N, C-alpha and C positions, 0 to 999 in steps of 0.2 A: 504494500500500500504506500502511496506517496503522500507525505504530510508536508504542508507548508506552514511554518511557524510564523505567526503574526506577532512581531515584537511589540506592537502598540497595545494589543489586547492581552498578550501573554498566553494565548491559546493556540493550539495546533488546529489547522484546517486540513481536512482530508479531501482527496479527489474522489469523485464518485466512480470513475472508470479506472480500475486497477489492473496490474499485471497478474497473471495466473501462476507465476513462479518467481524465483529469486530475482531481485533487481540487482544488476551487476554494475551499473554506472549511472550517475546523475550529473548533468552538465547544463549550466546556463550559457546562453549565447551572450557574448560580450556586448555590453551596453544595451541590453534588451531584457524583457521579462519572459522570454521563451526559455523553456526548460525541456531538455531531452532526457529520456530514461531508456536504458537498455535492460533486457531481461533474458533469463534462460527459457522463457516461454516462447522464444523465437519472434519477439516483437521489439520494435523501437517505437516509443510514443513521444510526441512533442506536445507540450502543454503551454498555455498562456497563464503564467503564475500571477498575473496582475488581477485576475478576476476575483471577486469576493466569494466568501464561503457559500457553497451550494451551486455556484456557477462556474467552477473551474472548468476550463475549456480544453479538451483534447483537440488540437488543431488537425493532427494527422497521425497515421499509424503505418509503420512498415512491417510487413510480415515476411519472414524468411522465404526465399524462393526455393531453397534446397533443403529445408529442415535444419539449417545451421542455427546454433545458439549464438546469441550476441553477447559479447563480454565487455565491450567498451565502446564509447562514442565521444565525439567532440565536434563542435561546429567548426567549419573551415574559418580560419582567422581573417581571410580576405574576401571570401565569396559567401555571404551570409545565407544564401539559398541552399548550401550544401552542408550535410552532416556526414562526417566520416565515421564508419562503423567497423569495429573489429570483430571478426568471427574466427572460425577455424581455418587457418592458413591464408585468409584473404581479408582485404579491406573492401568494404562496400562504399562507393561514392554515391550518396543518395541525394538527389536534388528533390528535397522534400516538398517544395512548393508545387512541383509537377508530378510527384510520386514516380520518378524515374531514376535509374541508376545503373551502375556497372560494378561488377566484382573484379578486383585486381588480385591475382595470386602474389603474395608478398612474403610470407613466412612459411616455415616448415611445421609449425604447431600453432596452438591457440594464441591469438593476439589479446593479451591481458591488460594492456595499458596504452592509452593514447594521450598525447599532450600537444598543445598548440603554442606557438609563439606569435602573438598578434603583431608585434613590432617587426618581425622578419617574414611573416606570412608562411611559416613552415609548420609541418606536423611531424611528431616523432611517434613511432610505434614500438612497443616492447612485447616480446613474445616468450612463451614457454620454451622456444627453441634456443634460448640464451642469447638472442640478438636484439639490438636496438637499431632501427632504421630511421633515417631522416628523409622527409618527402617535401619537395617544393611544388 
């Protein structure tokens, strides 16, 4: 379940549309109220975290094309319409505003971590194959 903590009221607000399995990553889009969540339920969901309690809005959802579990996600630092998603041996470049994307084979095992550098416009991926790769 995704909770958004309201620091003004001191209460947790929940989203009505939850994941069916373990949530593996949570990321805000830089300078935005958009929140992406990845899960072992083979979905990625993007939410608008600015909505008030009871009206949290799931903007879109990505379901795995091949039954892959999603382990990590990060918004592209320079192209806000893209979310980079880590799965087993590949990155999914998901243009979430159009619900299109491509898989890129990138590692030899699960991609467990993603990080962005907004100032440089690059992404780093870390994997259970003991490698870190930098993507421009």
